[in-house]
LOVO-557036 format. One record per atom (N, C-alpha, C, O): residue number from 0; x, y negated, z negated. Coordinates in steps of 0.001 Angstrom, whole numbers, m for minus. Example, Ala and Ser with C-alpha at 12.3 -4.5 7.8 and 13.67 -1.06 7.14 Angstrom:
2
> resi  east  north  up
> 0  13190  5690  m7800;
> 0  12300  4500  m7800;
> 0  13200  3300  m7800;
> 0  14236  3319  m8465;
> 1  12850  2250  m7080;
> 1  13670  1060  m7140;
> 1  12900  m30  m7870;
> 1  13409  m1138  m8039;
This chain:
139
> resi  east  north  up
> 0  16483  m22535  m1952;
> 0  16874  m21288  m1120;
> 0  16122  m20214  m1419;
> 0  16141  m19882  m2604;
> 1  15400  m19510  m605;
> 1  14616  m18358  m822;
> 1  15469  m17292  m1293;
> 1  16576  m17034  m820;
> 2  14847  m16621  m2345;
> 2  15631  m15323  m2845;
> 2  15296  m14092  m2070;
> 2  14266  m13978  m1406;
> 3  16163  m13229  m2179;
> 3  15903  m11947  m1447;
> 3  14926  m11046  m2244;
> 3  15083  m10925  m3459;
> 4  13981  m10449  m1634;
> 4  12985  m9585  m2295;
> 4  13684  m8470  m3214;
> 4  14713  m7888  m2869;
> 5  13038  m8247  m4371;
> 5  13699  m7225  m5313;
> 5  13660  m5868  m4721;
> 5  14563  m5064  m4948;
> 6  12588  m5570  m3927;
> 6  12492  m4335  m3292;
> 6  11535  m4489  m2026;
> 6  10890  m5510  m1785;
> 7  11534  m3316  m1242;
> 7  10514  m3263  m52;
> 7  9822  m2073  m385;
> 7  10406  m1050  m744;
> 8  8482  m2186  m268;
> 8  7503  m1173  m466;
> 8  6791  m714  643;
> 8  6236  m1616  1272;
> 9  6625  525  1111;
> 9  5811  974  2220;
> 9  4721  1845  1633;
> 9  5021  2794  909;
> 10  3383  1531  1944;
> 10  2338  2324  1553;
> 10  1714  3112  2837;
> 10  1392  2497  3854;
> 11  1586  4364  2721;
> 11  1368  5193  3886;
> 11  m10  5937  3487;
> 11  m136  6595  2454;
> 12  m1004  5748  4429;
> 12  m1952  6823  4282;
> 12  m2362  7212  5917;
> 12  m1900  6614  6889;
> 13  m3194  8185  5972;
> 13  m3610  8816  7410;
> 13  m3915  7571  8472;
> 13  m3272  7337  9496;
> 14  m5008  6865  7988;
> 14  m5572  5989  8945;
> 14  m5047  4501  8744;
> 14  m5234  3621  9584;
> 15  m4390  4316  7578;
> 15  m4032  2760  7269;
> 15  m5153  1923  7422;
> 15  m5053  871  8053;
> 16  m6422  2357  6807;
> 16  m7405  1500  6902;
> 16  m8099  1231  5497;
> 16  m8943  344  5365;
> 17  m7683  2069  4441;
> 17  m8324  1924  3227;
> 17  m7323  1696  1980;
> 17  m6964  620  1504;
> 18  m6989  2938  1602;
> 18  m6035  2886  268;
> 18  m4721  2174  540;
> 18  m4263  1423  m321;
> 19  m4113  2363  1651;
> 19  m2856  1540  1819;
> 19  m2955  286  2025;
> 19  m2037  m437  1637;
> 20  m4096  m275  2686;
> 20  m4272  m1708  2893;
> 20  m4740  m2250  1520;
> 20  m4332  m3367  1201;
> 21  m5470  m1646  762;
> 21  m5807  m2057  m508;
> 21  m4490  m2370  m1468;
> 21  m4275  m3407  m2095;
> 22  m3666  m1165  m1403;
> 22  m2515  m1355  m2194;
> 22  m1532  m2471  m1686;
> 22  m915  m3151  m2506;
> 23  m1385  m2663  m311;
> 23  m664  m3701  177;
> 23  m1058  m5018  m243;
> 23  m272  m5878  m639;
> 24  m2477  m5161  m130;
> 24  m3135  m6437  m529;
> 24  m2799  m6745  m2072;
> 24  m2326  m7840  m2379;
> 25  m3044  m5796  m2991;
> 25  m2709  m6025  m4424;
> 25  m1358  m6412  m4495;
> 25  m1048  m7413  m5140;
> 26  m394  m5632  m3816;
> 26  1054  m5792  m4138;
> 26  1427  m7225  m3713;
> 26  2089  m7952  m4452;
> 27  972  m7621  m2468;
> 27  1255  m8903  m1927;
> 27  816  m10148  m2890;
> 27  1504  m11134  m3155;
> 28  m467  m9860  m3335;
> 28  m1133  m10934  m4319;
> 28  m406  m10974  m5647;
> 28  m118  m12080  m6104;
> 29  m72  m9853  m6326;
> 29  479  m9809  m7461;
> 29  1979  m10141  m7684;
> 29  2430  m10795  m8625;
> 30  2726  m9543  m6593;
> 30  4187  m9703  m6669;
> 30  4649  m10962  m5829;
> 30  5793  m11410  m5900;
> 31  3726  m11452  m5085;
> 31  4266  m12611  m4271;
> 31  5511  m12248  m3279;
> 31  5532  m11200  m2633;
> 32  6346  m13041  m3239;
> 32  7528  m12985  m2338;
> 32  8643  m12115  m3022;
> 32  9699  m11852  m2446;
> 33  8327  m11675  m4323;
> 33  9378  m10836  m5028;
> 33  9617  m9432  m4413;
> 33  10656  m8782  m4527;
> 34  8406  m9035  m3690;
> 34  8508  m7729  m2980;
> 34  7984  m7824  m1604;
> 34  6954  m8437  m1325;
> 35  8843  m7099  m618;
> 35  8421  m7104  701;
> 35  7458  m5932  746;
> 35  7672  m4880  144;
> 36  6292  m6191  1557;
> 36  5078  m5236  1622;
> 36  4834  m4788  2972;
> 36  4719  m5571  3915;
> 37  4748  m3422  3079;
> 37  4407  m2825  4438;
> 37  3420  m1817  4347;
> 37  3368  m1176  3297;
> 38  2640  m1566  5248;
> 38  1673  m451  5191;
> 38  1603  225  6685;
> 38  1749  m436  7713;
> 39  1394  1435  6658;
> 39  1240  2153  7952;
> 39  496  3420  7799;
> 39  320  3966  6710;
> 40  43  3892  8992;
> 40  m619  5298  8914;
> 40  m82  6247  9993;
> 40  409  5862  11054;
> 41  m239  7646  9580;
> 41  149  8448  10639;
> 41  m795  8530  11840;
> 41  m364  8735  12975;
> 42  m2005  8375  11583;
> 42  m2958  8197  12728;
> 42  m3825  7070  12453;
> 42  m4957  7218  11992;
> 43  m3260  5833  12756;
> 43  m4101  4547  12458;
> 43  m5457  4580  12987;
> 43  m5761  5108  14057;
> 44  m6274  3983  12178;
> 44  m7699  3798  12638;
> 44  m7686  2533  13625;
> 44  m6625  1967  13888;
> 45  m8878  2127  14145;
> 45  m9122  929  15003;
> 45  m9183  m323  14025;
> 45  m8683  m1394  14371;
> 46  m9771  m170  12870;
> 46  m9820  m1381  12016;
> 46  m9804  m938  10494;
> 46  m10104  191  10108;
> 47  m9428  m1939  9724;
> 47  m9634  m1648  8244;
> 47  m11030  m1432  7865;
> 47  m11996  m2043  8321;
> 48  m11043  m530  7009;
> 48  m12356  16  6508;
> 48  m13135  m1220  5824;
> 48  m12647  m1812  4861;
> 49  m14309  m1551  6355;
> 49  m15157  m2664  5775;
> 49  m15465  m2495  4362;
> 49  m15329  m3505  3672;
> 50  m15818  m1518  3838;
> 50  m15882  m1352  2482;
> 50  m14718  m1626  1640;
> 50  m14904  m2060  503;
> 51  m13457  m1403  2113;
> 51  m12175  m1706  1451;
> 51  m12046  m3175  1350;
> 51  m11731  m3754  310;
> 52  m12355  m3865  2699;
> 52  m12327  m5224  2686;
> 52  m13296  m5926  1715;
> 52  m12873  m6848  1017;
> 53  m14577  m5526  1643;
> 53  m15431  m6005  783;
> 53  m15045  m5742  m761;
> 53  m15290  m6596  m1613;
> 54  m14494  m4648  m1041;
> 54  m14132  m4377  m2409;
> 54  m13024  m5366  m2862;
> 54  m13083  m5892  m3974;
> 55  m11988  m5621  m1968;
> 55  m10941  m6574  m2184;
> 55  m11516  m7938  m2334;
> 55  m11249  m8628  m3317;
> 56  m12292  m8335  m1389;
> 56  m12996  m9685  m1620;
> 56  m13499  m10003  m2979;
> 56  m13347  m11114  m3488;
> 57  m14174  m8888  m3632;
> 57  m14773  m9018  m4849;
> 57  m13814  m9360  m5939;
> 57  m14210  m9902  m6970;
> 58  m12539  m9050  m5734;
> 58  m11539  m9367  m6709;
> 58  m10635  m10548  m6153;
> 58  m9528  m10695  m6671;
> 59  m11013  m11352  m5186;
> 59  m10369  m12480  m4611;
> 59  m9230  m12128  m3710;
> 59  m8391  m13015  m3560;
> 60  m9057  m11072  m3124;
> 60  m7978  m10777  m2218;
> 60  m8663  m10481  m794;
> 60  m9573  m9667  m636;
> 61  m8094  m11257  207;
> 61  m8542  m11055  1517;
> 61  m7731  m10224  2383;
> 61  m6655  m10649  2805;
> 62  m8173  m9048  2686;
> 62  m7391  m8228  3667;
> 62  m8039  m8036  5027;
> 62  m7745  m7123  5798;
> 63  m9053  m9085  5279;
> 63  m9766  m8787  6545;
> 63  m9054  m9049  7817;
> 63  m9450  m8573  8881;
> 64  m7943  m9846  7709;
> 64  m7033  m10099  9006;
> 64  m6035  m8931  9138;
> 64  m5236  m8893  10074;
> 65  m6090  m8012  8217;
> 65  m5032  m6858  8506;
> 65  m5375  m5866  9519;
> 65  m6571  m5705  9761;
> 66  m4578  m5234  10095;
> 66  m4819  m4279  11211;
> 66  m3997  m2994  10847;
> 66  m2863  m3064  10374;
> 67  m4647  m1824  11099;
> 67  m3855  m652  10913;
> 67  m2662  m481  11714;
> 67  m2747  m812  12897;
> 68  m1583  m30  11288;
> 68  m305  8  11962;
> 68  228  1563  12049;
> 68  m129  2327  11152;
> 69  919  1962  12913;
> 69  1406  3147  13132;
> 69  2565  3330  12315;
> 69  3358  2390  12276;
> 70  2827  4420  11619;
> 70  3962  4749  10919;
> 70  5149  5056  11794;
> 70  5097  5873  12713;
> 71  6179  4391  11480;
> 71  7542  4686  12336;
> 71  8676  5130  11568;
> 71  8621  4904  10359;
> 72  9680  5709  12018;
> 72  10705  6108  11325;
> 72  11492  4872  10758;
> 72  11937  4838  9611;
> 73  11617  3871  11667;
> 73  12221  2664  11248;
> 73  11596  1916  10035;
> 73  12308  1362  9197;
> 74  10449  1920  9984;
> 74  9589  1330  8809;
> 74  9995  2086  7559;
> 74  10268  1432  6553;
> 75  10057  3397  7540;
> 75  10504  4141  6355;
> 75  11816  3881  5947;
> 75  12060  3798  4743;
> 76  12831  3720  6920;
> 76  14217  3557  6676;
> 76  14333  2162  6089;
> 76  15165  2003  5196;
> 77  13650  1209  6456;
> 77  13779  m120  5909;
> 77  13143  m420  4583;
> 77  13187  m1528  4048;
> 78  12489  749  4036;
> 78  11756  409  2658;
> 78  12589  1089  1588;
> 78  13283  2077  1829;
> 79  12492  524  407;
> 79  13192  1107  m760;
> 79  12094  2183  m1566;
> 79  12521  3160  m2182;
> 80  10817  1901  m1483;
> 80  9776  2765  m2012;
> 80  8821  3071  m851;
> 80  8398  2244  m43;
> 81  8537  4430  m890;
> 81  7554  4959  109;
> 81  6476  5717  m740;
> 81  6653  6770  m1352;
> 82  5358  5000  m663;
> 82  4185  5427  m1505;
> 82  3202  6026  m614;
> 82  2516  5265  68;
> 83  3031  7336  m521;
> 83  2054  8137  242;
> 83  743  8343  m535;
> 83  683  8506  m1753;
> 84  m244  8316  269;
> 84  m1692  8518  m264;
> 84  m2241  9476  770;
> 84  m3056  9054  1591;
> 85  m1844  10751  783;
> 85  m2592  11811  1525;
> 85  m2238  11778  2973;
> 85  m3049  12054  3857;
> 86  m886  11401  3207;
> 86  m547  11539  4633;
> 86  105  12950  4963;
> 86  495  13214  6100;
> 87  202  13866  3871;
> 87  746  15031  4152;
> 87  2256  15080  4596;
> 87  3107  14300  4170;
> 88  2482  16060  5477;
> 88  3948  16217  6065;
> 88  4266  15122  7152;
> 88  5399  15119  7634;
> 89  3369  14220  7556;
> 89  3535  13279  8531;
> 89  4647  12148  8107;
> 89  5140  11389  8940;
> 90  4920  12130  6971;
> 90  5884  10979  6329;
> 90  7438  11497  6338;
> 90  7867  12332  5542;
> 91  8054  10996  7155;
> 91  9676  11259  7358;
> 91  10204  11003  5974;
> 91  9750  10101  5270;
> 92  11266  11890  5554;
> 92  11879  11686  4305;
> 92  13289  11291  4669;
> 92  13863  11831  5614;
> 93  13905  10270  3864;
> 93  15253  9901  4086;
> 93  15783  9897  2557;
> 93  15023  9659  1618;
> 94  17072  10164  2408;
> 94  17760  10062  1223;
> 94  18023  8549  650;
> 94  18318  7624  1406;
> 95  17900  8414  m624;
> 95  18029  7081  m1020;
> 95  16829  6260  m1182;
> 95  16915  5137  m1679;
> 96  15628  6790  m763;
> 96  14479  6218  m1009;
> 96  13718  6849  m2187;
> 96  13902  8023  m2510;
> 97  12817  5994  m2847;
> 97  11945  6580  m3835;
> 97  10586  6865  m3369;
> 97  9823  5985  m2972;
> 98  10284  8168  m3427;
> 98  9087  8436  m2892;
> 98  8084  8755  m3958;
> 98  8397  9505  m4882;
> 99  6894  8222  m3871;
> 99  5781  8500  m4859;
> 99  4564  8866  m4098;
> 99  4237  8206  m3111;
> 100  3848  9924  m4521;
> 100  2468  10258  m3988;
> 100  1461  9973  m4830;
> 100  1370  10478  m5949;
> 101  650  9154  m4352;
> 101  m524  8652  m5197;
> 101  m1765  9443  m4602;
> 101  m2214  9282  m3467;
> 102  m2237  10315  m5551;
> 102  m3395  11072  m5122;
> 102  m4677  10286  m5516;
> 102  m5141  10145  m6647;
> 103  m5147  9803  m4331;
> 103  m6296  8903  m4420;
> 103  m7446  9406  m3511;
> 103  m7162  9919  m2429;
> 104  m8646  9288  m3882;
> 104  m9686  9655  m3047;
> 104  m9626  8771  m1817;
> 104  m9275  7595  m1925;
> 105  m9993  9360  m528;
> 105  m10041  8582  490;
> 105  m11411  7968  731;
> 105  m12462  8601  835;
> 106  m11233  6409  820;
> 106  m12533  5633  878;
> 106  m13321  5827  2260;
> 106  m14432  5330  2445;
> 107  m12697  6532  3134;
> 107  m13317  6533  4378;
> 107  m14769  7068  4368;
> 107  m15018  8172  3885;
> 108  m15766  6243  4927;
> 108  m17058  6798  5188;
> 108  m17792  6457  3856;
> 108  m18977  6785  3792;
> 109  m17278  5895  2888;
> 109  m17930  5687  1566;
> 109  m18449  4278  1369;
> 109  m17816  3340  1853;
> 110  m19472  4094  744;
> 110  m19932  2641  371;
> 110  m19249  2028  m619;
> 110  m18450  2660  m1309;
> 111  m19485  740  m797;
> 111  m18886  36  m1842;
> 111  m18906  489  m3329;
> 111  m17980  209  m4090;
> 112  m19875  1118  m3669;
> 112  m19961  1679  m4957;
> 112  m18898  2674  m5271;
> 112  m18338  2711  m6367;
> 113  m18604  3567  m4173;
> 113  m17523  4530  m4257;
> 113  m16199  4103  m4087;
> 113  m15256  4816  m4430;
> 114  m16035  2839  m3515;
> 114  m14818  2346  m3144;
> 114  m14112  1610  m4282;
> 114  m12896  1651  m4467;
> 115  m15063  878  m5089;
> 115  m14612  38  m6302;
> 115  m13709  830  m7254;
> 115  m12670  283  m7624;
> 116  m14030  2185  m7731;
> 116  m13133  2832  m8608;
> 116  m11905  3110  m7956;
> 116  m10932  3119  m8709;
> 117  m11680  3351  m6699;
> 117  m10438  3570  m5992;
> 117  m9742  2387  m5885;
> 117  m8516  2450  m5977;
> 118  m10274  1315  m5709;
> 118  m9733  m1  m5814;
> 118  m9160  m258  m7102;
> 118  m7994  m646  m7176;
> 119  m9913  m67  m8198;
> 119  m9349  m292  m9501;
> 119  m8301  538  m9904;
> 119  m7453  30  m10638;
> 120  m8175  1762  m9565;
> 120  m7190  2708  m9809;
> 120  m5979  2236  m9030;
> 120  m4875  2340  m9565;
> 121  m6084  1755  m7882;
> 121  m4852  1269  m7016;
> 121  m4259  m66  m7816;
> 121  m3049  m284  m7874;
> 122  m5183  m869  m8381;
> 122  m4706  m1937  m8992;
> 122  m3822  m1586  m10107;
> 122  m2773  m2207  m10279;
> 123  m4176  m647  m10857;
> 123  m3464  m127  m12120;
> 123  m2151  326  m11788;
> 123  m1168  m55  m12423;
> 124  m2072  1234  m10689;
> 124  m663  1735  m10240;
> 124  131  643  m9644;
> 124  1358  702  m9717;
> 125  m501  m427  m9016;
> 125  309  m1495  m8524;
> 125  1034  m2342  m9672;
> 125  2186  m2758  m9553;
> 126  167  m2565  m10883;
> 126  671  m3194  m11876;
> 126  1938  m2418  m12417;
> 126  2948  m3025  m12773;
> 127  1834  m1126  m12454;
> 127  2952  m173  m13076;
> 127  4114  m450  m12221;
> 127  5197  m675  m12760;
> 128  3979  m458  m10732;
> 128  4926  m437  m9816;
> 128  5666  m1816  m9954;
> 128  6894  m1813  m9862;
> 129  5096  m2818  m10138;
> 129  5551  m4222  m10285;
> 129  6542  m4136  m11466;
> 129  7680  m4600  m11396;
> 130  6009  m3472  m12629;
> 130  6728  m3562  m13832;
> 130  7974  m2653  m13670;
> 130  8925  m2887  m14416;
> 131  8069  m1637  m12770;
> 131  9218  m819  m12679;
> 131  10131  m1543  m11823;
> 131  11334  m1495  m12082;
> 132  9612  m2362  m10609;
> 132  10566  m2972  m9667;
> 132  11140  m4116  m10589;
> 132  12349  m4334  m10517;
> 133  10368  m4858  m11447;
> 133  11135  m5965  m12182;
> 133  12003  m5414  m13115;
> 133  13068  m6009  m13283;
> 134  11767  m4329  m13811;
> 134  12715  m3784  m14793;
> 134  14081  m3403  m14189;
> 134  15157  m3610  m14751;
> 135  13910  m2774  m12882;
> 135  15143  m2348  m12120;
> 135  15979  m3794  m11776;
> 135  17209  m3828  m11778;
> 136  15250  m4814  m11522;
> 136  15900  m6012  m10942;
> 136  16660  m6649  m12127;
> 136  17736  m7220  m11949;
> 137  16064  m6536  m13365;
> 137  16707  m7149  m14521;
> 137  17865  m6326  m15106;
> 137  18743  m6852  m15790;
> 138  17835  m5056  m14821;
> 138  18859  m4043  m15333;
> 138  20200  m4375  m14788;
> 138  21174  m3680  m15079;
């Protein structure tokens, strides 16, 4: 019998093409079905940033099939954690949600050399997030 996810996490950035897609890819890969993962953007791009796709491929995570999605109020309401990455005031706020703002450089228009350190920082933050979610589940 499948278990209920410990938490649902929404990653939000402006274009939902780089940072939020990499974060969602890492969380899905590292937490598996323990966490429900969503991502969205306040002004979604046409496609995921190719440099973000390449950077994630280098660490064995394929995000090439992902598509930027528009941020909706319903998506925020359905999430336990809302992690913003530079979406400013476009993110609606609801009581009872945990909001985190990750100040990360925007990989838009950057080459793979510049995207790798952003990817690596996201991975560190995802590992800490998983530890926090797991600790709450065990409490």
